[in-house]
N, C-alpha and C positions, 0 to 999 in steps of 0.2 A: 308249119304253124303247130301241127300236132306234136312235133318234136320239141318245140319250145315249151308247150304245156307239160310235157313229160319230165322236163328238167326240174330239179329241186328249186324251191323258192329262193334260196340263198344264191344259187348259181345264176338265176335270172336277174337277181338284184345286182350281183357283181358285174354281170355282162352289160347291164344298162349303162350306156354312155361310157363304156370302158372303165367302170368304177374300180374293178379289180386291178387293172394296170395302173390307174392313177394312185390308188392306195399303195401299191408296190413302189412306185416312184417316190411318193411322199415318205414312205418308210426308209428308203435308201437315203434321202436327204436328211431325215432325222438321225439315222445312225451315223452318217458321215459327220454331221454337226456334233453329235455327242462324242465321238472319238476325237475330233479335232479340238473340242473344248477341254476334254478330260486330260489328254496327254500333252501336258505343257512342258516346254523346255525351261530350264533354269538359266537365266542370263547372268553370267559373271564375266567381267572383262578379262579375257585371257591375254596376258602380256607376252610379248616376244622375248625370248632369251637374249640377254646382253643388251637389251634396249633400256631406255630410261623412262620410268613411269611418269605419265603426264599428270596424274592425280593420285592421291592416296586412296588406298583400299582398306576397308574395315571389315572384320569378320562379322557376318550376319547371323551365324549360328555357332554353337559349340561343335568342334570337330577335332579329329586327330589326323595327322598326316605322317607318311613315312619319311622320317628325318634321315636323309642320306648322310649328311655331314655328321650327325650324332652317331649313326651306325658305323661310319668309318672310324670315328674316335674310339668307339667301343671295341671294334676289331683290332685296332692298333694296341690298345691297352691289354686286350686278351692275349695278343701275340707276344707281348712283353713278359707274360707269365711263363713263357717257354724260354728257359735259360739255355746256356751252351750245352750241347750234346757231345759227349766224348766217346771215343772208341780206342781199343788197344792198338798201338802202332803196328801196322802190318809188317814192316821190316823186322821189328823185334820178335813178332810171332814166328816169322819164317826162320829167324836166327835161332830162337829157342827150340823150335822143332828140329832143326838141323843138328843142334848140340845134343838133343836127346837121342837122335839116331846114332851119332858117333859114340855117345855114352853106352848104348846097348852093344855096339860092336867091340869097343875096347874094354869095357868092364863087364865081365861075364858073371858077376855075382848074382845077377837077376835070375840066372838059371837055377840057383840054389834056393833063392827066396820064392820063386814062382815055379815050382816043379811041373805044373800042368800047362804053363804058358809057352807059346811059341813066339819066335821073332816076328812072324807075320801078324800075329794077334796084337802084339805090342806096337808094331809099326802102324797097323790100322787104327788102333786105339789112340795113338798120338795124333794121327790125322783128324780123328773125330774131335779130340780135345781142341786142337787148333781151329777147326771149323766152328766149333761152338763158341770159343773165346772171340773169334773173329766176328761173329754175329752179334755180340753183346754191345749194348750202349749204356752209358752212364750219365747221370745228371743229378741236379740238386733235388732236395725233397719237395720244394715248391712246384717244380716242373712235373715231377712224378705224381704229386697229388692232383695237379690240374688235369693231367692226362687220365688219371683214374676217374675223376669226376665226369669226364666226357666219354668214358668207355673207350679211350684210345690207348690205354696202357697195355702193352703186350709183354709176354714173359722175357723178352730180350732186354728189357730196361731194368737197371739196378741203380741204387743210390751210389753216389760217389763215396769212396772210402774216406774216412776222417783223416787219413794220412796223406791225402792228395794235396800237393803243394803247388798245383797249377801245371805240373808237367809229369811228375812221377807219383806212383801210388803203390802201396803194399796192400793187397787184398786180405781181409781178415779170414779167420778159419771158417766162420759161418758162410762166407761166400763160396769157398771151395766145397763145403758140404752140399750146398744147393747144386753146384755144378756136378758133383758126384752123383746126386740123386737123378739129375736129368740124364746123365750118361747111362745110369743103370737101366733106365727105361728102354734103351736101345739094345738090350740083351748082351751087354758087355759083362764079363766076369768082374765081380767087385774087387777082387784082389788086383787084377791087372789095372783097373782104373785108379785104384788107390795109389798104386806104385807110380803110375804115369803122372798123376796130379801132384804127388809129393815132389817130383822133379820140377814141374812147372811152377810150383808154389814157392820155390826157393830163389826168388828174384824180385827186384823192383820192376814194375811195369811202366812204360811210357804211354801216356794217354794223349791222343790228338783230338782236336775239335772236328766234329763231323758237320760241316756247314750245310751240306746238302740235306741231311736228315733233319737238322734244325729248321731249315727253310720249309721243308715238306710238312713238318709237324705244325709250324705256325700257320701254314695255309689251311690245314685241317681244322685247327682251332678257330681260325677266323670264319671258316665255313659254318661252324656251329653257332655263331653269334646270331641271335634272332634280329630281325629288322626292328629298329627302334621307332616308336611312334611318339610324337610330341603332341601335347594337348594345347589347343588354342581356344580361348573363351570368346564368346560373342562380345563384340565391342573393341576387341584388341586390334590394333593397327597391323595389317599384314605387310603393306608396302607403303613407304613414304613417297611423297611427291619429289620427283627428280632422282629417286634412288635407282641404281642399276639393278635390273632384274636378273636374279640368279636362278639356278635350278631349284633351290629351296623355295623360292617364291612361287614358281610354277607348280611345284608339288602341293603347296598350301592351297593355291587357288583351285586346283583339280580336286583336292580332298574336300574343300568347302562346297564345291558344286555337287559332289557326290552326296554329301551330308544333306544338303538342301533338297536334292532330288528324293532321297529316302524319306525325308520329313513330309513329302507330299502325300504319302500313303495312298497311292493311286489305286491300289487293289482293295482298299477297305470298302465296305458296302455303302456307307454314307457319301463319301466323295463320288463314287460311281453313280449313285442315285441323284446326287446334285447335278452332275453333268447331263444326265439323261432328262431330268426335269427341265433344265434350262433349254436344252435342245428342243424338247417337246413344245415349250412355250413359244419359241421362235418359229417353229414349223406351223403351229396352230395359228399364230398371228398372220404369217404369210399366207396360209391357206384361206383364212377368213378375208383377207384383203383381196386376194385374187378372185374369190368367189363373188364378191360384191362389186369389184371394180373392173375385173378383167375376166369375164366369163369365157371368152374365146380361148384363153389360156387354161383356165381351170378345168374346162370340160374336154380339152383336147389332149389326148395322151401323147401325141407327137410333139406338140409345143411344150408340154410339161416335161417331157423327156429331154428336149433341147435345153430348157431352162435348168433342169437338174444337172445336166452334163456340164454346163458352164460354171455353175456354182461349185460342184464337186471338184472340177478341174482347177478352179481358182484356189480352193482350200488345199488341195494336194500340192500345187506349186508353191503356195505360201509355206506349208509345213516343210517341204523339201528344201526350200531356200533358207529357212530358219536353221534347219539341221546343218546345212553346209556352212553357213556364216558363223555359227557358234563354235564350230570345230575347226575353223580356219585360224591359224596362229600367225598369219602373215599381215595382220592389220587390215584385212578386208572389211571387217565389221565397222571400223572407223570410217571407211569410205562410204559404205552402204549403210548409213545409220537409220534411214527411214525408207525401206524398200516399198515401191509402189506396186501393189497387187490389185487394188480396187479398179483403177482405170482400165486394166486389161479386161475385167469382167464387164465393166460399164460399156466399153466399145462394142463388145460382142452382143450384149443384151440389147443395146440401142439399135444396132444394125439388123440383128436377126429377129428381134421381137418389136419392142417400141420404147420410146424414151421414158414413159411413166414407169414401166416395169424396171427399166435400168436404174432410174432414180431411186425407187423404193429399195431395190436390191443393193444399190451403192451404200445407202445409209446403214442398212443392216450389216453388210459385209465389213464396212469400216469399223463398226463397233465390235463385231465378233472377232475380227482379226486383231484389233487393237487390244482387246481384253485377253486374248488367248496366246498371242505370240510374245516372245521374250524381247519386248521393245519398250521404248519410252511411250507409254500408252497414250497420254494426252496428245503429244506432238504427232505420233503416228496416225491417230484417228483424224486429227485436224488436216494433215497434209493429204491423206488418202481420200478424205471426204471432199475436200476442195478440188483436188485433181480429178476425182471421179465425176464431179458435176461438170467440170470443164470438158472432160472427155465426152460426156453426153451431149453438151451443147455443140461441140465441134463435130460430132458424128451424126447429127440429125439428118444432114443432107449428103451424107457420104454415099458416093455412087461408084467410084473407081477404087481399085486396090491401092493404087499409088497414093491416094489421099489419106491412107492410114498413117503414112509417115508424116504428113502435115499435122494430123491430129496429135501424134506423139510429140512432135516439135512444140505444139502449143502447150501440151501438158508439161513438158520439160521447162519451157519458159515460165510457166506459172509457178514452178517450184522455186525459182531463183529468189523472188521477193520473200517467199515464205522462209527460205533458209536465212535470208538476211534478218528477218524478224527474230528467228531463233538465236542468231548470233548476237543481235543487239540486246536481247534479254539476258545474255551472259556477259555483257560488256565486252564483246568481241566484234570488231568491224569486219575482219576478213580472215579467212583461213583457206588452206588448200582444198578443203572438202566442200566449199560453198557451192560450186557448180559441178561437183563430181557425180 
């Protein structure tokens, strides 16, 4: 007793009737409700690829989507900017190189013209000229300009000579001057290179198409094309009724869902405060009701914990099922249009606590789930409220575990006339999902 008096007043107050534990349980319920209410999924009918749309879908917000078809067209047009790529015929280069070697052997005048040159130096210089000419590529000005704009132009690319007739070409003097400067950088003697190039310059060159290089360049150009985004205005029709669903339609729906999710602004202060206030109101109403009508629950930490566990478990299952259904593209959402979560909680609350608590919780859960989940709110609330009440009525005298299946059967039978009511309101008598 003396120890109790030594405790601070606030500790004695919290320990009285387990007030601290009950407040902690209430806070857990409040935060779970706030999170459940705040983080809402956006419901958009996701169509299966290559299926036929049953209804038309209209854009609900302005959005842009990655237009794969438009991107492909842009890539194709960009690739067309790359014209034919030519190279000097390999056989002609080898022939000219062989002719130059014979020229050095049979015509010794080069020894007088180049007193400091050796046969080995000229032989090696001719190989370097051949290798350099072999690495060169030629194309039209449009192609070279396009490559330059994309930083893909390398020193090996040159404009086609104006004398090119589709097969043969005579390279102008300016071209050979550029080649000469490039060879000078390899520490060749200028006189030797000038002499070698003068021999190679005295002929018409055959140019062949380099299909492989052209294909590679086109691939590189296509890779630089950015993904195209097309704009869709709110109110524009995305899919017509009976239209075959393409990859473009799927991309549009995904982009619209992303835009709608971003418009929720879930991390802004006011939306956060709104969800917290709404959850607080619900928690306070529930606490006031239990304090006045069910004191045995309100003042018992164990019963309150059991109640909180059932409520939180129901909310978690509902949110998990919603997440799974909205991301399923196999048409499961069409089958499970109005998932039943409230009867699950109603049966547990009725059996473990009492029918009045179960009925009160059923009403609140039906409203909270209906307003927070991505469903047809009115019909979802109606069917969950009705089936929840039926589950309570059927569970009042539940004594055996096997009788749970009987209760579930009664709940399922109750759904059938409700589904017929929903169908009749849409001028539909029967469909495959009526008893699914």
